[in-house]
N, C-alpha and C positions, 0 to 999 in steps of 0.2 A: 587110273582115278583122274578124274578132270581136273584140272586146277580152277583156284578160285583168286583172285584179287584183293587186299586192301589196302589203305593205306595213313599215314597221318599227315601231319604239316609237311614232316622232308623225310621221308620212306615213306617206299611202293613197294607192298609183299604180294609173292606167292608161293599159295598152299593150299596143299588137299583141301577139299569142303570142312573134312573132321577135324580140318586144326584153328578150326578160326578164332574159337577159344581162346586157344594157347597165344596164335597170333595177334590178338589184342594185346595182350598180357606186353609182352615180344617188342608191340612197335612205342608201348606204352616206356617201358624199360628204354630203350633206345631215342627215344625224346629226353627222357632224361637225364642218359648219357652225353644226348648230345648238349644238355644244361649246362652241366659241369663241365665238359670237357672246353666247355666257348667262358668258360672263367677264368681257365689254365694255360687256352695254343694263343695263338694268336688270328687260326683260320680251322671252321672244323668245316666236313663237305653238308653238302643239304645235294635231296635231290636221290636220295641213297635206294636203288635194290633189294631184295630182301628175297630168298629163294630158301624154302624152309622145306626138308628133303627126307619122306618116312624111316629113313633106315640109312646104314653108312653107304649099305652096297651104290645106293640113289647116290649119294651127298659124293661119291669117291669117282662115279662117270662124269659127275657133270666138274666137277676139279681134281680130276686124274695126278695133278700132283701133292693130294693129298696123302695119297697112295704110298707114296713115298717117305712122305713126314713118317707114317703112320711105323714103314719100316725100319725108320732112322731112329723112332725114337723108345727112348724105355717102355718099360710096359706102360710107370703111373700116372708122365706124358702122355700116353697116347692117349690112354682115355680123355683126357682134357684137353685132346686139339681133335674138336669137334665141330671143325667146321674152318672155313678158307674164304679169303677174298680177293677180287680184281678191285683196278681204280674206283669204280662205280658199283660193284656189285656182295655182299654179303651171302653165299652158301653156305648153310649151318645145316644142321639135325631141327631138326621139330619138337619141340616142347617137349611130346610123348615122350621123343624115340632118345635125349638129354636125359628124361627121369626113368625110362630104362638104360641106359650109359652108366650107371652111378652106380657105388659099391658099397660093399655095409660100411665101409670112412666113416665117420662124420662130415657134415656139410659138404660132402662128396657132389649130393646131388645139388647143393649149393652154390657147390664152382660151376658144376653144368653150365649152370638157369644161367651162368653172365656169361653164357658164349656171346651170345649177340653183343652187351655192352663189347668185349671186348674186342669182339672183330669190328667194329666201328671204329674203336682207341685205333685198329693199327691203320687206319683208313687216315684216320688226324692227325697222327704222327706224320703219314707218310707224307698229307697235305702243306706241311712244317719241315719235314726232312727230304724234300724228294729224290735225294740221293739212295734212297732206300726204296721205290715207288711199290708199291702189291702190284701180282702175287709175291712170295719171296722165290726169287730164283737162286739155283744150285752155286752161281759164283759166291751168292752173299750167305750161305750154310751158316760160318762161323759167325753172324753176325747173327743170330736168330733168337739169340738169351737176349739180343737189344730190343729185337723188334716186337716179340711175345711177350719182354719181359715189361717192357714200356707200359704195353698196351696193357698186360691181368693188372701191374700196379696201378694205372690210372685210373682204369676203368671202375677198382674197385673190387675184382676177383680174385684178388690175391688172399685178400684179407682171411679166405676159408679153405686155404692151402693147410693150415697147419698137419691135420692128421693126416692129409698125401704125403708129405714134407717128412712128418714122423715114420711112416711104411719107410719110404726110398730110403732114407738117410737105416734103417731097421735093416733092408735086407739086400740093400747096394756096396759094391766100394764106396769110398768118399768122394765128392760130387768136384770137380776141377773146377775151377776158379779165368776168365770165368762158364759160364754151367756147359757144357759142349750139344750139339744140337741136339739129343736127345735127352739131356736134361732142362733141353730150354722152355720146351713151354708151363713144366712145374715149379725149375728153379730161379728162371732171369726174375721175374717179378721183386726176388728178393735181393738182387744184388741193388736196385730201384729204393725199395725198402729202406737196405741202408743206406745207401747215399743219400737219403732225404733228412734219418735220421739225425746222419752224424754232418749233414751240410748243409742242407736247405731243399724245399724244393726245387727253387733256381736247378739247383747242380743238379736233380734229378732230371726238368726239364732239359738242360743246356747236355744233356749225355740222352737224350734220347732223342733229338737233333743232331747228334754225331754224324759228318760225313762218314763211310765207310771204307776208308782209308791209310796204311796201316797197318798192323798187329792190331786185335780191339786186344790187349793187355797193355800198349799206351795209350788208350782211349781210354782205361780204366784207371791207369798210373797219373793220367792229368787229371779225371773227375774224384780223382781222393786225395787230392792237393798235394799228386807227386809222392806218396807215400811208395811202397814199394809192392810188387804183384805178390811177392814173398807172405810180405804182413798186412796184405789190404782180406789173402786166401785166409789165414790164416784167421783174422777180425767178423769173413764172411761164414766160416765155417761156424764159430762158434756163437754165431745169430741165429743159424740154422740151426742149433743143439735147441737156442732157449725157445724157439721156435714150433723146436719138436717136444720142447717138456711139457708133461702131465701136467 
């Protein structure tokens, strides 16, 4: 299929002809996300390339590390890991492919359609935390909850995760705190949601800008005001249960 190019003020997209309408919506979402993040972060990236792929196979060929991430992720998290980014390029499934990927769980489609915003948020976080540049590398896998979680939180994707979280809690053992790689894409955002509720937006931003040094547990202990990790894990699991409640 031939590639077509579409652009907006800060983004240049490559896509198939059939995806032109969906691409326009993606570019609008990205511009809105950029404006929102610019009010929160000191720096946001400009001149970002966006490449939209018709299916998961084409996406995996363009971003081979994504295949490894899929293998490492638990089922619910894997579904919502629908793109990958490098320093200036977002690779993602095209809107039609995102819709096909959605499950019957309420808001699954909405969560997936926020993929462009979440990927751009990863770039914005990296622009301010150069210790975690995209793409996520194996040596930083234990920090995936921070990268993916902060992006899901600040992009607004996490708002739609309630039903998927309920399924995760129902079908699998209790998650670890911080979430391991297998849960990072789905549950990472809830860490930032809880932190913002308890200690404010500035604390959530500070955590997103944390250097990946030492154990993640120590970073979380500092973020939550030196509260013990065991205590924070209990509070976080209670927070998950509230989110999952009907």
